[in-house]
C-alpha positions as a Markdown table, in Angstrom:
| # | Residue | x | y | z |
|---|---|---|---|---|
| 1 | Met | 37.5 | -5.8 | -48.0 |
| 2 | His | 38.7 | -3.6 | -45.3 |
| 3 | Ile | 36.4 | -2.3 | -42.6 |
| 4 | Arg | 37.4 | 1.3 | -43.5 |
| 5 | Lys | 36.2 | 0.8 | -47.1 |
| 6 | Leu | 32.9 | -0.7 | -46.0 |
| 7 | Ser | 32.4 | 2.2 | -43.7 |
| 8 | Glu | 33.0 | 4.6 | -46.5 |
| 9 | Ile | 30.6 | 2.8 | -48.8 |
| 10 | Lys | 27.9 | 2.8 | -46.1 |
| 11 | Ala | 28.3 | 6.5 | -45.6 |
| 12 | Arg | 28.0 | 7.2 | -49.3 |
| 13 | Ile | 24.9 | 4.9 | -49.6 |
| 14 | Glu | 23.2 | 6.8 | -46.7 |
| 15 | Asn | 23.4 | 10.0 | -48.8 |
| 16 | Cys | 21.9 | 8.4 | -51.9 |
| 17 | Ser | 18.4 | 8.9 | -53.2 |
| 18 | Asn | 16.0 | 6.0 | -53.8 |
| 19 | Glu | 16.8 | 6.0 | -57.6 |
| 20 | Glu | 20.5 | 5.9 | -56.9 |
| 21 | Ile | 20.1 | 3.0 | -54.4 |
| 22 | Asn | 18.1 | 1.1 | -57.0 |
| 23 | Ala | 21.0 | 1.7 | -59.5 |
| 24 | Val | 23.5 | 0.4 | -57.0 |
| 25 | Val | 21.4 | -2.7 | -56.3 |
| 26 | Ser | 21.2 | -3.4 | -60.0 |
| 27 | Met | 25.0 | -3.1 | -60.3 |
| 28 | Ile | 25.5 | -5.5 | -57.4 |
| 29 | Lys | 23.1 | -8.1 | -58.8 |
| 30 | Thr | 24.9 | -7.9 | -62.2 |
| 31 | Gln | 28.3 | -8.3 | -60.5 |
| 32 | Arg | 27.1 | -11.4 | -58.6 |
| 33 | Gln | 25.9 | -12.9 | -61.9 |
| 34 | Ile | 29.3 | -12.3 | -63.4 |
| 35 | Leu | 31.1 | -13.9 | -60.5 |
| 36 | Ala | 28.8 | -16.9 | -60.6 |
| 37 | Met | 29.3 | -17.4 | -64.3 |
| 38 | Asn | 33.1 | -17.1 | -63.9 |
| 39 | Ala | 33.0 | -19.6 | -61.1 |
| 40 | Gly | 31.1 | -22.0 | -63.4 |
| 41 | Arg | 33.8 | -21.9 | -66.0 |
| 42 | Lys | 36.2 | -23.6 | -63.5 |
| 43 | Phe | 34.0 | -26.8 | -63.4 |
| 44 | Thr | 33.1 | -29.5 | -65.9 |
| 45 | Val | 30.4 | -32.1 | -66.1 |
| 46 | Gly | 31.6 | -35.2 | -64.3 |
| 47 | Gln | 34.0 | -33.3 | -62.1 |
| 48 | Lys | 34.1 | -34.3 | -58.4 |
| 49 | Val | 33.2 | -31.4 | -56.1 |
| 50 | Thr | 32.4 | -30.6 | -52.5 |
| 51 | Phe | 29.9 | -28.2 | -50.9 |
| 52 | Ser | 28.4 | -28.0 | -47.4 |
| 53 | Asn | 30.4 | -31.0 | -46.2 |
| 54 | Met | 29.1 | -33.1 | -49.0 |
| 55 | Thr | 30.9 | -34.7 | -52.0 |
| 56 | Gly | 29.5 | -35.5 | -55.4 |
| 57 | His | 30.0 | -35.1 | -59.1 |
| 58 | Ile | 28.5 | -32.5 | -61.4 |
| 59 | Glu | 25.8 | -33.8 | -63.7 |
| 60 | Lys | 24.7 | -30.6 | -65.4 |
| 61 | Ile | 26.0 | -27.0 | -65.4 |
| 62 | Ala | 23.5 | -24.1 | -65.8 |
| 63 | Arg | 24.2 | -20.4 | -65.9 |
| 64 | Thr | 24.7 | -19.9 | -62.1 |
| 65 | Arg | 24.0 | -23.3 | -60.6 |
| 66 | Ala | 25.0 | -26.9 | -61.1 |
| 67 | Ile | 23.2 | -30.2 | -60.5 |
| 68 | Val | 25.4 | -32.3 | -58.2 |
| 69 | Gln | 24.7 | -35.9 | -57.6 |
| 70 | Val | 25.9 | -36.7 | -54.0 |
| 71 | Ile | 27.7 | -40.0 | -53.6 |
| 72 | Asn | 25.1 | -42.4 | -52.3 |
| 73 | Gly | 22.6 | -39.6 | -51.9 |
| 74 | Pro | 20.2 | -37.2 | -53.6 |
| 75 | Arg | 20.8 | -34.6 | -56.3 |
| 76 | Tyr | 21.2 | -31.0 | -55.3 |
| 77 | Arg | 20.9 | -27.7 | -57.3 |
| 78 | Val | 23.9 | -25.8 | -56.0 |
| 79 | Gln | 25.2 | -22.3 | -56.6 |
| 80 | Met | 28.5 | -22.4 | -58.4 |
| 81 | Ala | 30.1 | -20.0 | -55.9 |
| 82 | Thr | 29.6 | -22.6 | -53.2 |
| 83 | Leu | 31.3 | -25.4 | -55.0 |
| 84 | Ala | 35.0 | -26.4 | -54.6 |
| 85 | Ala | 36.9 | -29.0 | -56.5 |
| 86 | Ala | 37.4 | -32.2 | -54.6 |
Protein backbone atom coordinates (compact mmCIF):
# COMPACT_ATOMS: atom_id res chain seq x y z
CA MET A 1 0.00 0.00 0.00
CA HIS A 2 1.27 3.45 -0.76
CA ILE A 3 2.45 5.75 2.01
CA ARG A 4 -0.02 8.41 0.90
CA LYS A 5 -2.95 6.01 1.35
CA LEU A 6 -1.70 5.00 4.80
CA SER A 7 -1.41 8.65 5.80
CA GLU A 8 -4.98 9.25 4.64
CA ILE A 9 -6.24 6.24 6.60
CA LYS A 10 -4.38 7.41 9.70
CA ALA A 11 -5.88 10.91 9.40
CA ARG A 12 -9.39 9.49 9.11
CA ILE A 13 -8.90 7.18 12.09
CA GLU A 14 -7.73 10.09 14.22
CA ASN A 15 -11.14 11.72 13.68
CA CYS A 16 -13.15 8.62 14.63
CA SER A 17 -15.07 8.03 17.83
CA ASN A 18 -14.39 5.02 20.03
CA GLU A 19 -17.39 3.14 18.58
CA GLU A 20 -16.21 3.80 15.03
CA ILE A 21 -12.69 2.59 15.88
CA ASN A 22 -14.14 -0.61 17.37
CA ALA A 23 -16.08 -1.18 14.15
CA VAL A 24 -12.92 -0.69 12.08
CA VAL A 25 -10.98 -3.11 14.29
CA SER A 26 -13.74 -5.69 13.84
CA MET A 27 -13.59 -5.27 10.05
CA ILE A 28 -9.80 -5.67 10.08
CA LYS A 29 -10.02 -8.86 12.15
CA THR A 30 -12.64 -10.29 9.79
CA GLN A 31 -10.51 -9.47 6.75
CA ARG A 32 -7.47 -11.16 8.35
CA GLN A 33 -9.54 -14.32 8.92
CA ILE A 34 -10.68 -14.28 5.29
CA LEU A 35 -7.09 -13.89 4.07
CA ALA A 36 -5.94 -16.73 6.32
CA MET A 37 -8.71 -19.04 5.10
CA ASN A 38 -7.93 -18.22 1.47
CA ALA A 39 -4.25 -18.92 2.12
CA GLY A 40 -5.25 -22.30 3.56
CA ARG A 41 -7.00 -23.30 0.37
CA LYS A 42 -3.67 -23.23 -1.45
CA PHE A 43 -2.27 -26.09 0.66
CA THR A 44 -3.09 -29.78 1.12
CA VAL A 45 -2.23 -32.38 3.74
CA GLY A 46 1.12 -33.97 2.93
CA GLN A 47 2.35 -30.98 0.93
CA LYS A 48 5.94 -29.87 1.49
CA VAL A 49 6.12 -26.30 2.82
CA THR A 50 8.61 -23.80 4.22
CA PHE A 51 8.30 -21.21 7.00
CA SER A 52 10.86 -19.32 9.11
CA ASN A 53 13.78 -21.01 7.30
CA MET A 54 12.36 -24.46 8.12
CA THR A 55 11.00 -27.13 5.80
CA GLY A 56 8.41 -29.76 6.59
CA HIS A 57 5.13 -31.28 5.47
CA ILE A 58 1.58 -30.44 6.46
CA GLU A 59 -0.05 -33.01 8.74
CA LYS A 60 -3.32 -31.20 9.46
CA ILE A 61 -5.07 -28.09 8.21
CA ALA A 62 -7.29 -26.05 10.53
CA ARG A 63 -9.22 -22.87 9.82
CA THR A 64 -6.29 -20.44 10.07
CA ARG A 65 -3.33 -22.63 11.02
CA ALA A 66 -1.65 -25.85 9.96
CA ILE A 67 0.28 -28.49 11.88
CA VAL A 68 3.64 -28.85 10.14
CA GLN A 69 6.06 -31.70 10.87
CA VAL A 70 9.55 -30.35 10.33
CA ILE A 71 11.96 -32.78 8.68
CA ASN A 72 13.95 -34.42 11.50
CA GLY A 73 12.37 -32.05 14.01
CA PRO A 74 9.30 -31.16 16.03
CA ARG A 75 5.77 -30.26 14.95
CA TYR A 76 4.74 -26.63 14.76
CA ARG A 77 1.34 -24.94 14.64
CA VAL A 78 1.87 -22.34 11.91
CA GLN A 79 -0.36 -19.57 10.57
CA MET A 80 -1.30 -20.27 6.96
CA ALA A 81 -0.22 -16.82 5.85
CA THR A 82 3.38 -17.60 6.81
CA LEU A 83 3.59 -20.84 4.81
CA ALA A 84 5.08 -21.10 1.33
CA ALA A 85 5.12 -24.13 -0.96
CA ALA A 86 8.53 -25.77 -1.07
